[in-house]
FIDOMAR-14298 format. One line per 10 residues: number of its first residue (from 1); for each residue z negated, y, x of N, C-alpha, C. Coordinates in nm, 3 decimals. Each point is the difference from the previous one (the first is absolute). Example, Ala and Ser with C-alpha at 12.3 -4.5 7.8 and 13.67 -1.06 7.14 Angstrom:
BEGIN
1> -0.780,-0.569,1.319,0.000,0.119,-0.089,0.000,0.120,0.090 ~ 0.072,0.105,-0.035,-0.006,0.119,0.082,-0.073,0.109,-0.077 $
REM end
This chain:
BEGIN
1> 0.011,-0.122,0.121,0.034,0.132,-0.109,-0.040,0.127,0.120 ~ 0.114,0.052,-0.054,-0.004,0.162,0.125,-0.106,0.105,-0.130 ~ -0.020,0.133,0.072,-0.061,0.069,-0.013,0.040,0.039,-0.214 ~ 0.073,0.039,0.106,0.074,0.060,-0.208,-0.073,-0.148,-0.060 ~ 0.062,-0.132,-0.073,-0.087,-0.043,-0.068,-0.101,0.045,-0.022 ~ -0.106,-0.050,0.136,-0.143,0.035,-0.007,0.009,0.132,-0.079 ~ 0.038,0.111,-0.024,-0.016,0.076,-0.046,-0.041,0.025,-0.112 ~ 0.162,-0.037,-0.001,0.003,-0.042,-0.205,-0.124,-0.098,-0.045 ~ -0.008,-0.086,0.028,-0.050,-0.114,-0.038,-0.123,0.052,-0.021 ~ -0.077,0.104,0.131,-0.137,0.091,-0.056,0.034,0.087,-0.103 $
11> 0.146,0.078,-0.073,-0.045,0.039,-0.091,0.004,-0.028,-0.105 ~ 0.057,-0.122,0.032,0.070,-0.061,-0.183,-0.183,-0.034,-0.027 ~ -0.013,-0.057,0.032,-0.200,-0.067,0.071,-0.067,0.116,-0.100 ~ 0.057,0.153,0.057,-0.138,0.099,-0.076,0.008,-0.012,-0.141 ~ -0.085,0.029,-0.099,-0.070,0.021,-0.143,0.016,0.133,-0.055 ~ -0.012,0.091,0.105,-0.027,0.108,-0.006,0.111,0.129,-0.042 ~ 0.088,0.009,-0.036,0.130,0.084,-0.032,0.044,0.140,0.124 ~ -0.183,0.004,-0.023,0.024,0.142,0.170,-0.010,-0.036,0.107 ~ -0.026,-0.061,-0.069,-0.060,-0.110,0.182,0.089,0.025,-0.001 ~ 0.105,-0.105,-0.012,0.118,-0.119,-0.003,0.092,0.126,0.042 $
21> 0.007,0.096,-0.021,0.113,0.121,-0.010,-0.042,0.083,0.130 ~ -0.138,0.009,-0.015,-0.019,0.070,0.146,0.073,-0.068,0.149 ~ -0.099,-0.134,0.022,0.013,-0.096,0.045,0.187,0.037,0.081 ~ 0.056,-0.061,-0.088,0.190,0.012,-0.087,0.005,0.060,0.110 ~ -0.011,0.118,-0.046,0.038,0.118,0.116,-0.014,0.030,0.118 ~ -0.182,-0.029,0.034,0.008,0.063,0.171,0.081,-0.139,-0.004 ~ 0.042,-0.095,0.017,0.056,-0.155,0.033,0.148,0.025,0.009 ~ 0.102,0.119,-0.125,0.128,-0.010,0.029,0.024,0.126,0.140 ~ -0.171,0.100,-0.034,0.019,0.128,0.095,-0.003,-0.080,0.173 ~ -0.092,-0.117,0.006,-0.011,-0.028,0.190,0.122,-0.004,0.024 $
31> 0.021,0.035,0.180,0.075,-0.020,0.095,0.110,0.126,-0.068 ~ -0.011,0.082,-0.069,0.081,0.059,0.027,0.046,0.102,0.057 ~ 0.044,0.022,0.048,0.036,0.115,0.137,-0.019,0.169,-0.002 ~ -0.051,0.033,0.014,-0.056,0.119,-0.066,0.062,0.124,0.110 ~ 0.122,-0.094,0.064,0.080,0.094,0.130,0.177,0.011,-0.085 ~ 0.010,0.140,0.030,0.085,-0.015,-0.091,0.162,0.016,0.141 ~ 0.120,-0.017,-0.019,0.107,-0.099,0.015,-0.023,0.156,0.136 ~ 0.051,0.040,0.088,-0.012,0.079,0.060,-0.144,-0.072,0.103 ~ -0.086,-0.030,-0.043,-0.141,-0.074,0.070,0.083,-0.073,0.055 ~ -0.004,-0.128,-0.089,0.088,-0.098,0.074,0.080,-0.052,0.037 $
41> 0.089,0.084,-0.015,0.132,0.021,0.123,-0.089,0.064,0.124 ~ -0.049,0.027,0.016,-0.091,0.071,0.112,-0.079,-0.171,0.091 ~ -0.061,-0.014,-0.095,-0.119,-0.164,0.007,0.156,-0.084,0.102 ~ 0.124,-0.022,-0.086,0.068,-0.071,0.007,0.036,0.001,0.127 ~ 0.103,0.133,0.044,0.033,0.038,0.096,-0.131,-0.025,0.166 ~ -0.112,0.024,-0.064,-0.081,-0.021,0.133,-0.030,-0.166,-0.017 ~ 0.036,-0.097,-0.070,-0.008,-0.119,0.023,0.072,-0.018,0.090 ~ 0.165,0.059,-0.039,0.074,-0.028,0.043,0.020,0.005,0.155 ~ -0.038,0.137,0.063,0.024,0.010,0.157,-0.084,-0.030,0.045 ~ -0.183,-0.039,-0.132,-0.094,-0.099,0.103,0.052,-0.145,0.019 $
51> 0.090,-0.047,-0.065,0.023,-0.119,0.013,0.074,-0.054,0.135 ~ 0.124,0.115,-0.020,0.106,0.020,0.178,-0.055,0.038,0.067 ~ -0.107,0.058,-0.014,-0.098,0.037,0.210,-0.154,-0.141,-0.040 ~ 0.052,-0.099,-0.029,-0.133,-0.071,0.026,0.071,-0.118,0.126 ~ -0.121,-0.021,0.033,0.048,-0.111,0.141,-0.161,-0.054,-0.003 ~ 0.044,-0.108,0.147,-0.063,-0.137,-0.006,-0.160,0.098,0.050 ~ 0.007,0.084,0.115,-0.129,0.136,0.009,-0.041,0.021,-0.131 ~ 0.053,0.093,-0.106,-0.047,0.074,-0.065,0.063,-0.019,-0.140 ~ -0.050,-0.044,-0.082,0.030,-0.018,-0.174,0.001,0.106,-0.074 ~ 0.049,-0.051,-0.136,0.080,0.071,-0.071,-0.101,0.076,-0.023 $
61> -0.164,0.012,-0.032,-0.084,0.035,-0.097,-0.097,0.064,0.074 ~ 0.035,-0.010,0.187,-0.051,0.084,0.058,0.024,0.140,0.009 ~ 0.200,-0.025,0.009,0.042,0.179,0.025,-0.061,-0.002,-0.161 ~ -0.011,-0.064,-0.111,0.055,0.105,-0.132,-0.131,0.037,0.011 ~ -0.118,-0.063,0.003,-0.120,0.057,0.047,-0.029,0.140,0.116 ~ 0.072,-0.021,0.089,0.033,0.098,0.052,0.122,0.095,-0.017 ~ -0.007,-0.023,-0.128,0.119,0.130,-0.038,-0.066,0.104,-0.143 ~ -0.032,-0.160,-0.018,-0.074,0.119,-0.151,-0.129,0.048,0.101 ~ -0.047,0.046,0.122,-0.125,0.013,0.021,0.049,0.150,0.010 ~ 0.108,0.042,0.116,0.052,0.036,-0.034,0.024,0.121,-0.066 $
71> 0.082,-0.055,-0.085,0.018,0.082,-0.126,-0.224,0.022,-0.099 ~ 0.006,-0.065,-0.034,-0.104,0.022,-0.060,-0.088,0.166,0.038 ~ -0.019,-0.052,0.216,-0.064,0.173,0.051,0.092,0.103,-0.030 ~ 0.069,0.002,-0.017,0.147,0.030,-0.001,-0.003,0.049,-0.086 ~ -0.004,-0.010,-0.123,0.021,0.114,-0.151,-0.145,-0.037,-0.046 ~ -0.111,-0.046,0.024,-0.159,0.052,-0.021,-0.018,-0.145,-0.125 ~ 0.060,-0.123,0.022,-0.086,-0.074,-0.085,-0.131,-0.115,-0.023 ~ -0.057,-0.072,-0.010,-0.034,-0.099,0.034,0.066,-0.116,0.000 ~ 0.073,-0.043,-0.072,0.089,-0.069,-0.097,0.148,-0.013,-0.009 ~ 0.053,-0.085,0.070,0.189,-0.045,-0.051,0.032,0.064,-0.186 $
81> -0.131,-0.057,0.012,-0.017,-0.013,-0.228,0.049,0.117,-0.048 ~ -0.120,0.147,0.078,0.027,0.142,-0.065,0.128,0.013,0.044 ~ -0.010,-0.072,0.125,0.217,0.128,-0.049,0.046,0.045,-0.153 ~ 0.090,0.114,0.000,-0.037,0.003,-0.145,0.163,0.122,0.041 ~ 0.094,0.041,-0.132,0.148,0.045,0.051,0.000,0.121,0.111 ~ -0.147,0.051,-0.003,0.042,0.077,0.037,0.022,0.074,0.181 ~ -0.128,-0.148,-0.009,-0.072,-0.016,0.135,0.177,-0.035,0.062 ~ 0.080,-0.076,-0.056,0.127,-0.143,0.076,0.054,0.080,0.135 ~ 0.080,0.122,-0.103,0.022,0.133,0.162,-0.018,-0.097,0.092 ~ -0.107,0.130,0.000,-0.133,-0.039,0.175,0.013,-0.127,0.033 $
91> -0.041,-0.092,-0.104,-0.061,-0.142,0.050,0.219,-0.098,0.078 ~ 0.123,0.118,-0.115,0.063,-0.138,0.104,0.056,0.134,0.155 ~ -0.048,0.100,0.005,0.053,0.090,0.096,-0.085,-0.113,0.125 ~ -0.212,-0.036,-0.070,-0.014,0.006,0.141,0.059,-0.153,0.031 ~ 0.054,-0.077,-0.112,0.062,-0.158,0.012,0.130,0.018,0.133 ~ 0.071,0.059,-0.004,0.050,0.079,0.068,-0.015,0.040,0.116 ~ -0.113,-0.009,0.100,-0.081,0.119,0.069,0.010,-0.102,0.046 ~ -0.126,-0.067,-0.049,0.010,-0.207,0.031,0.109,-0.084,0.080 ~ 0.111,0.068,-0.111,0.033,-0.118,0.096,0.143,0.038,0.040 ~ 0.021,0.101,0.090,0.086,0.071,0.084,-0.156,-0.001,0.127 $
101> -0.097,0.049,-0.005,-0.098,-0.047,0.117,-0.015,-0.122,0.007 ~ 0.053,-0.124,-0.153,-0.089,-0.172,0.079,0.165,-0.087,-0.023 ~ 0.099,0.038,-0.019,0.125,-0.038,0.020,0.006,-0.049,0.076 ~ -0.021,-0.144,0.121,0.029,-0.036,0.081,0.106,-0.100,0.041 $
REM end
């Protein structure tokens, strides 16, 4: 049984209609991305570039963590989940600078 089937089974087993509707609403919204299309594209660009730069000595994850740390420092956010459309241009500039500095 996958997670979706399990959630559906729980929802259907609830007797109280208001609780059932609330849980159903929550389950439908779980894991929906809050990112705009532009931010999703930015994240994909980062993933693509870091994948190209991975070596036997340095993992893709290590490169991505370094890049995201530099971006967070530059734009003053605690987490990349805080990236918004208005901060995106500065994040993209930081990414381009990082790529030019570390494109070996």
